[in-house]
LOTILUM-931927 format. One line per field, with one value per residue (C-alpha): x, y, z. Coordinates in Angstrom, 1 decimal. Example, Ala and Ser with C-alpha at 12.3 -4.5 7.8 and 13.67 -1.06 7.14 Angstrom:
// LOTILUM-931927
xx = c(12.3;13.7)
yy = c(-4.5;-1.1)
zz = c(7.8;7.1)
***
This chain:
// LOTILUM-931927
xx = c(-264.3;-260.8;-259.4;-258.0;-254.2;-253.2;-249.7;-247.4;-246.9;-243.8;-240.7;-242.1;-240.1;-241.2;-243.2;-241.2;-240.0;-240.3;-237.2;-234.9;-234.8;-231.1;-229.1;-226.8;-227.2;-228.1;-224.7;-222.9;-225.2;-224.7;-220.9;-221.1;-223.1;-220.6;-217.8;-219.5;-219.8;-216.1;-215.2;-217.7;-216.3;-212.8;-213.8;-215.7;-212.7;-210.5;-212.9;-212.6;-208.8;-208.5;-210.6;-208.5;-205.2;-206.1;-207.7;-204.6;-202.5;-204.6;-206.0;-203.6;-204.0;-204.4;-206.1;-208.9;-209.5;-209.6;-212.0;-214.3;-214.3;-214.8;-217.4;-219.5;-219.2;-220.2;-223.2;-224.2;-223.9;-226.5;-228.9;-228.2;-229.1;-232.4;-233.2;-232.4;-235.4;-237.6;-235.7;-235.9;-238.9;-236.7;-233.4;-231.7;-232.6;-231.8;-228.4;-227.5;-228.4;-226.6;-223.4;-223.5;-223.9;-221.2;-218.8;-219.3;-219.2;-216.4;-214.3;-214.6;-214.2;-210.5;-210.5;-213.3;-211.7;-208.3;-210.0;-211.8;-208.7;-206.6;-209.0;-210.6;-207.8;-206.7;-210.2;-210.6;-213.9;-216.3;-214.4;-211.6;-213.8;-214.9;-212.5;-213.8;-217.4;-216.8;-215.0;-218.0;-220.3;-218.4;-218.1;-221.8;-222.8;-220.3;-221.4;-225.1;-224.4;-222.1;-224.7;-227.4;-225.3;-225.5;-229.4;-229.8;-227.1;-228.8;-232.1;-230.4;-228.8;-232.1;-233.8;-231.3;-231.8;-233.7;-231.6;-231.6;-230.9;-227.8;-226.1;-226.8;-225.5;-222.3;-221.6;-222.2;-220.2;-217.3;-217.1;-217.5;-214.8;-212.3;-212.9;-212.3;-209.0;-207.9;-209.0;-207.2;-203.9;-204.2;-204.6;-201.2;-199.2;-200.5;-202.9;-201.2;-197.5;-198.3;-201.3;-201.5;-204.6;-206.5;-206.0;-206.4;-209.8;-210.9;-209.8;-211.6;-214.8;-214.5;-214.1;-217.0;-219.3;-218.2;-218.8;-222.1;-223.5;-222.3;-223.9;-227.3;-227.4;-225.8;-227.3;-230.6;-231.5;-234.9;-235.7;-235.7;-238.1;-236.8;-236.8;-235.0;-232.3;-231.7;-231.6;-229.1;-226.9;-227.0;-226.2;-223.2;-221.9;-222.2;-220.4;-217.6;-217.2;-217.0;-214.4;-212.4;-212.4;-211.3;-208.5;-207.3;-207.3;-206.0;-202.4;-203.5;-205.9;-203.1;-200.7;-203.4;-204.3;-200.7;-200.1;-203.1;-201.6;-197.9;-198.0;-196.7;-193.1;-193.2;-189.9;-190.1;-193.1;-192.7;-194.3;-191.8;-192.5;-193.3;-194.8;-195.3;-192.3;-192.5;-189.8;-190.5;-188.2;-184.4;-183.7;-183.3;-182.8;-186.1;-186.0;-186.3;-189.2;-189.5;-192.9;-193.5;-197.1;-198.3;-196.6;-193.8;-190.7;-187.9;-188.3;-185.3;-186.3;-185.7;-184.2;-180.8;-182.4;-184.1;-181.1;-178.7;-181.0;-181.5;-177.9;-175.4;-176.6;-176.2;-172.7;-171.3;-169.2;-167.7;-169.1;-166.9;-169.9;-173.2;-176.6;-179.2;-182.7;-184.7;-183.0;-183.1;-182.8;-179.1;-179.5;-179.0;-176.0;-174.6;-174.5;-173.0;-170.2;-169.2;-167.4;-163.9;-163.9;-166.7;-165.4;-168.7;-172.3;-174.9;-178.2;-181.3;-184.0;-187.1;-187.5;-184.6;-186.3;-185.7;-182.0;-181.7;-183.2;-180.9;-178.0;-179.0;-181.2;-178.8;-180.6;-181.2;-177.7;-176.3;-178.4;-177.1;-173.5;-173.4;-173.4;-174.1;-171.0;-168.8;-167.0;-167.8;-171.6;-173.3;-177.0;-179.2;-182.8;-184.8;-187.4;-185.7;-187.6;-186.7;-183.1;-182.6;-184.0;-181.1;-178.4;-175.2;-173.1;-172.6;-173.0;-171.9;-174.8;-178.2;-180.2;-183.9;-185.0;-188.4;-191.9;-194.0;-195.5;-199.2;-199.0;-200.1;-197.5;-194.7;-196.3;-194.2;-191.0;-192.1;-192.9;-191.3;-190.2;-188.4;-186.6;-185.6;-184.0;-182.2;-180.9;-179.3;-177.1;-175.8;-172.3;-171.7;-172.4;-173.9;-176.7;-180.0;-181.8;-185.4;-187.6;-190.8;-193.0;-194.0;-194.3;-196.5;-199.3;-199.2;-197.8;-199.5;-197.9;-194.4;-194.5;-195.8;-192.6;-190.6;-192.5;-192.0;-188.2;-188.1;-190.2;-187.5;-184.9;-183.4;-182.4;-183.9;-183.5;-186.4;-185.8;-187.4;-186.4;-188.7;-188.8;-190.5;-191.8;-195.6;-196.1;-197.4;-199.5;-197.5;-198.2;-200.3;-203.5;-203.1;-206.8;-207.4;-205.0;-204.5;-201.3;-202.3;-202.5;-199.4;-196.7;-194.3;-191.5;-189.8;-189.5;-186.6;-185.6;-181.9;-181.5;-178.8;-178.8;-178.0;-176.0;-176.9;-179.0;-177.1;-175.8;-177.6;-174.7;-173.6;-170.2;-168.6;-165.6;-165.2;-165.5;-161.8;-160.8;-160.3;-161.5;-164.5;-167.4;-168.2;-169.5;-173.3;-175.5;-178.7;-178.1;-176.5;-176.0;-178.0;-180.8;-180.9;-181.1;-183.8;-185.9;-185.4;-186.8;-189.7;-190.4;-190.3;-193.0;-195.3;-194.8;-197.9;-197.6;-199.1;-198.8;-198.2;-195.8;-196.8;-196.3;-196.8;-200.1;-201.3;-200.2;-201.0;-200.3)
yy = c(116.3;116.6;113.4;113.7;113.4;109.9;109.8;107.0;104.1;104.3;102.8;103.2;105.1;108.6;109.1;109.1;112.6;113.9;115.6;113.1;113.2;113.4;113.2;115.9;119.3;119.1;120.5;117.8;115.2;116.3;116.2;112.6;111.4;112.9;111.3;108.0;108.5;109.2;106.0;103.8;105.1;104.3;100.8;100.3;101.2;98.9;96.0;96.9;97.1;93.9;92.0;93.3;92.6;89.1;88.1;89.3;87.2;84.1;84.2;86.4;89.2;92.2;94.3;91.7;91.2;94.9;95.4;92.6;93.8;97.5;97.1;94.6;96.6;99.9;98.2;96.7;100.1;101.4;98.5;99.0;102.7;101.9;99.1;101.5;103.6;101.0;101.5;105.3;105.1;103.2;104.8;104.3;100.6;100.0;101.7;99.7;96.4;97.4;98.2;95.0;92.9;94.9;94.4;90.7;90.2;92.6;91.5;87.8;88.1;87.7;84.5;83.0;83.7;82.3;79.2;78.4;78.9;76.8;73.8;73.7;74.8;71.3;69.8;70.6;70.8;73.4;73.8;75.4;78.5;78.6;81.5;83.6;82.9;83.8;87.0;88.1;87.1;89.2;92.1;92.1;91.7;94.4;96.7;96.3;97.2;100.1;101.5;101.4;103.5;106.9;107.2;106.1;108.5;111.3;110.5;110.6;114.0;115.4;114.0;116.1;119.3;120.0;121.8;122.1;118.8;120.2;121.3;118.0;116.0;118.2;117.6;113.9;113.3;115.4;113.2;110.1;111.0;112.1;108.8;106.9;108.7;107.8;104.2;104.0;105.2;103.2;99.9;99.8;101.8;100.6;97.6;95.5;95.8;95.8;93.4;91.5;91.0;88.7;90.5;93.9;92.9;91.6;94.8;96.9;94.9;95.4;99.2;99.2;97.4;99.6;102.9;101.9;100.4;103.3;105.9;104.2;103.1;106.2;109.0;107.5;105.0;106.7;106.0;102.3;100.2;98.5;95.2;96.8;98.1;94.7;93.1;95.6;95.1;91.3;91.6;93.9;91.9;88.7;90.2;91.7;88.4;86.4;88.8;88.8;85.0;84.9;87.3;85.0;82.0;83.7;82.5;78.9;79.3;80.8;78.0;75.4;77.1;77.5;73.8;73.1;75.1;74.2;70.9;70.1;71.0;74.8;76.0;79.8;82.0;85.7;88.8;91.3;94.8;93.4;89.9;86.8;84.5;80.8;78.2;74.5;71.5;71.9;69.6;65.8;65.3;67.0;69.3;73.0;75.0;78.8;80.4;84.1;85.2;81.7;80.9;78.4;80.3;77.8;74.0;72.1;69.2;71.1;74.5;73.6;72.7;76.1;78.2;76.4;77.0;80.6;81.6;79.5;80.2;83.9;83.5;82.3;85.3;88.2;88.1;90.3;92.4;90.8;92.3;90.1;91.5;89.8;86.6;87.5;83.8;83.9;80.9;82.7;84.5;81.1;80.0;83.3;83.0;79.6;81.5;82.6;85.5;87.3;90.4;92.0;90.9;93.5;92.0;94.2;92.8;94.5;92.6;93.0;90.3;87.6;88.6;88.5;85.0;83.9;85.0;83.7;80.6;77.6;75.5;78.3;79.7;76.2;75.9;79.2;78.3;81.5;83.5;86.8;86.4;86.7;90.1;90.4;90.5;93.8;93.8;96.8;96.9;98.6;98.3;97.0;99.3;102.4;101.4;100.8;104.2;105.8;103.1;104.3;101.2;98.8;95.0;92.1;90.0;90.9;88.1;88.8;86.3;87.7;86.2;84.8;87.5;87.8;88.6;92.2;93.6;92.3;93.3;96.4;94.3;92.5;95.6;97.1;100.1;97.8;95.9;99.2;100.2;96.9;97.2;100.6;99.0;96.2;96.4;95.8;92.1;91.9;89.4;89.6;86.5;86.6;84.0;84.2;81.6;78.1;77.6;74.5;75.7;79.5;79.8;83.2;84.8;83.4;84.4;87.9;88.2;87.3;89.7;92.4;91.9;92.1;95.3;96.8;96.3;93.1;90.0;86.9;83.2;81.5;78.2;76.0;73.4;70.6;68.6;71.2;69.7;69.4;68.7;72.1;74.2;77.4;80.5;83.6;81.7;78.6;78.0;77.6;74.7;71.6;69.6;67.9;71.3;72.8;74.0;71.3;73.5;76.9;79.2;81.6;84.1;85.0;88.3;90.7;94.3;94.7;92.3;88.7;86.6;85.2;81.7;79.2;77.4;76.1;75.3;78.2;80.2;83.9;84.6;85.5;82.4;79.9;78.3;76.2;76.8;75.1;71.6;71.4;68.9;69.0;71.0;69.7;71.3;68.5;68.8;72.5;72.5;69.9;71.9;75.1;73.3;72.0;75.6;76.9;74.5;76.0;79.6;81.8;84.3;87.7;88.8;92.4;93.8;94.5;98.1;100.0;101.5;98.4;95.2;92.1;89.3)
zz = c(13.6;15.1;16.4;19.9;20.3;21.6;22.9;21.7;24.1;26.3;24.5;21.0;18.3;17.3;14.1;10.9;10.1;13.7;15.2;16.9;20.7;21.3;24.6;23.2;21.5;17.8;16.7;18.6;17.3;13.7;14.2;15.6;12.6;10.2;12.2;11.9;8.1;8.0;9.9;7.9;4.6;5.7;6.7;3.4;1.3;3.4;2.6;-1.1;-1.1;0.9;-1.6;-4.5;-2.8;-1.6;-5.0;-6.9;-4.6;-4.6;-8.2;-10.1;-12.7;-10.5;-13.2;-13.8;-10.1;-9.3;-12.2;-11.0;-7.4;-8.1;-10.8;-8.9;-5.7;-7.4;-9.1;-5.7;-4.0;-6.4;-5.6;-1.9;-2.0;-3.7;-1.1;1.7;0.8;2.5;5.7;5.9;8.3;10.7;9.8;13.1;13.5;9.8;10.0;13.1;11.4;8.2;10.1;12.2;9.0;7.1;10.0;10.0;6.2;5.6;8.6;7.8;4.0;3.9;6.0;4.1;0.7;1.9;3.3;0.1;-1.9;0.4;0.8;-2.6;-4.9;-5.9;-6.2;-9.9;-11.7;-10.6;-7.4;-9.3;-9.8;-6.1;-5.1;-8.0;-7.2;-3.5;-4.5;-6.6;-3.7;-1.1;-3.5;-4.1;-0.4;0.8;-2.0;-1.1;2.6;1.8;-0.6;2.1;4.5;2.8;2.5;6.1;7.3;5.3;7.0;10.4;9.7;8.6;11.8;13.9;12.0;8.8;6.1;2.4;0.6;-1.2;2.1;3.7;0.7;0.6;4.3;4.2;1.0;2.3;5.4;3.2;0.7;3.4;5.2;2.0;1.6;5.1;4.6;1.3;2.8;6.0;4.1;2.3;4.8;8.2;8.1;5.5;6.7;10.4;10.7;7.4;5.4;7.7;11.0;9.3;7.9;11.3;13.1;10.5;11.0;14.8;14.4;12.0;14.5;17.4;15.7;14.0;17.2;19.4;17.1;17.1;20.7;22.1;20.0;18.5;21.2;21.7;18.1;18.9;20.9;24.0;22.1;19.2;21.5;23.0;19.6;18.3;21.5;21.1;17.4;17.9;20.9;18.8;15.8;17.9;19.7;16.5;15.1;18.3;18.4;14.8;15.6;18.4;16.1;13.0;13.4;13.8;10.9;8.7;9.5;8.7;5.4;4.4;5.0;2.9;0.0;0.4;2.3;5.7;5.0;5.3;6.9;6.3;5.8;5.9;4.5;3.0;1.9;-1.6;-1.3;0.8;0.7;1.6;1.7;1.9;2.1;1.9;4.8;5.3;1.5;0.6;-2.4;-1.6;-3.1;-3.1;-3.4;-4.0;-3.5;-3.7;-7.0;-7.4;-8.4;-7.6;-7.4;-6.2;-8.4;-11.7;-11.0;-12.4;-15.7;-15.8;-14.8;-17.0;-20.0;-19.0;-18.4;-20.5;-24.0;-23.3;-21.9;-25.2;-26.0;-24.0;-20.5;-18.3;-17.1;-16.5;-15.4;-13.8;-13.6;-10.9;-9.7;-6.0;-5.1;-6.4;-8.7;-12.0;-10.4;-9.4;-13.0;-14.2;-11.6;-13.0;-15.8;-14.6;-17.1;-15.2;-13.5;-12.3;-11.8;-11.0;-9.6;-9.6;-7.3;-6.2;-2.9;-0.5;1.7;-0.9;-1.3;2.5;2.6;-0.2;1.9;5.3;4.8;4.9;2.4;-0.1;0.3;-0.3;-3.4;-4.8;-3.8;-1.6;-4.8;-3.0;-0.9;-4.0;-4.1;-7.8;-7.1;-6.4;-5.4;-5.9;-4.5;-7.2;-9.8;-12.9;-15.3;-13.3;-12.9;-16.6;-17.4;-15.5;-16.3;-17.9;-17.6;-20.6;-20.1;-22.2;-21.0;-19.6;-17.9;-17.4;-14.7;-14.0;-13.2;-16.0;-18.3;-17.8;-14.1;-14.5;-12.0;-14.3;-17.6;-18.0;-17.7;-20.9;-22.8;-25.9;-23.9;-21.3;-24.0;-25.7;-22.4;-22.0;-25.6;-24.7;-21.9;-24.1;-25.5;-29.2;-29.6;-26.2;-25.5;-23.7;-22.6;-21.5;-19.7;-21.6;-19.8;-21.0;-24.7;-24.8;-22.5;-23.3;-26.8;-27.6;-24.5;-25.3;-28.9;-27.9;-25.9;-28.9;-31.2;-28.6;-28.5;-32.3;-32.2;-29.9;-32.6;-31.3;-33.3;-31.6;-31.3;-29.4;-27.6;-25.0;-22.4;-21.4;-18.2;-15.9;-12.7;-12.8;-9.1;-8.4;-10.7;-10.9;-13.0;-12.9;-12.2;-10.1;-9.6;-13.4;-13.8;-11.9;-12.0;-15.2;-16.9;-15.3;-17.7;-18.9;-20.3;-20.1;-23.0;-23.5;-26.1;-26.8;-28.4;-29.6;-30.9;-34.6;-36.8;-37.3;-34.9;-31.9;-32.0;-29.8;-28.3;-24.9;-23.5;-25.2;-24.0;-23.7;-27.4;-27.7;-29.5;-26.8;-23.6;-22.8;-20.5;-17.3;-17.1;-17.5;-15.7;-17.8;-20.9;-24.1;-27.5;-29.3;-26.8;-27.0;-30.8;-30.8;-28.3;-30.3;-33.4;-31.3;-30.1;-33.7;-34.8;-32.1;-33.5;-33.5;-36.3;-36.6;-33.0;-32.1;-29.6;-26.0;-24.9;-21.7;-22.8;-24.7;-22.8;-24.8;-22.3)
***
């Protein structure tokens, strides 16, 4: 017996697999779906890159953070694709819900991660791992939602016009991959420099919600019940409203979070082309602190002890021409210029913004004694590795004043290849001094630096200087160490090419048989020798050199 056809009630969705009832021609509808796939792919990649960039800044070690985010996200995308199979019978409603959720989670991820870092970073205990746990959570959630997009979009395309599976996959993946390319280029060249990480993520979420909602409500609205349409409208309006409210408050939020991280004494906070730069103190007798990407690089409480130990042992001997690698704050250059025999100082700094601040900020310029105004000083904005590859000048002294090894971006500047290039620009008897990080809290890293220098053919003398301020947990991973575990010393390696090992001496002249060095405030010969013996007792043997292709920090 043939059952009579019973029409569907008004407002109900069409049966699964039936052709979609579109307000436009099928060709136009197909183009709109592919355009939506393009935009959603761009947004998805921005979320990924934003998590990687913010995690590298807040937590450190960019390779590890990128590996965690990408591996968790790709795994979650597979799970999301499988889960989306259950939504295929309601592809339009499912896609609308997925995009609304993705816009909210992805758009707010940067603010949430920054908030947890700012307000729980000093709590210690299990809270020290909260930023990492939240990073994995967001990577998982965003990956699940991105993974659900493609199967649902595939179903929507097939609802418009049935075609062979291979052709549909090719069209959809082409739009997806091109969108990922646009998103990947937009993040570093547009969103990050013009809007910053927080506002950029919020804007991306807004675009995601608008495009996803417009596709479903404009093209596939007949696939939804009246109640479903209203729910999707309310959801999208709510998401966009929340993202817009967050964008309005983002500046106040960032100031509050910055104060939670750095204290209430923030004077300067700016984003250069390279990093975030923050200055605190420096007025009313308060010590000046300089933070680069959230890490304490200069502390007015103890910077003189660091820079005297870095520079003066290397200046014992000829020092007419000096090369300073890094040191955009001008403080190492200040110590070099205290020697009247210096005729030229070349400073190679990656971040022109730091040098500009060192010239113009009254407190920082006073601290570096206006070193960059000296006519003997010549500043070059360049990557130190790249500059050394093309360098032809010869220097009596090379001072490597670079971030701690172990921060992945600086690993190449502590490689055997880098030290080989530095050796080539040294004169006969010239000296190279390297800041190698704390000896007491990271001995393997420090002695790997020393082993790498020796592998580059340099004769080395390692030494350390204690008394490092522990008021702020600096280093490549702030969240892993509270103030009690902060490094208590600095480690250095003095090296020379060929001949005997360099003499560890302070207060020396120009090496020509006379003269004395400038007066030192914190460094004495007896103290330096005692600290060098203390460092030698911490030696870790059997370590291999770090290279470009096999970093060991």
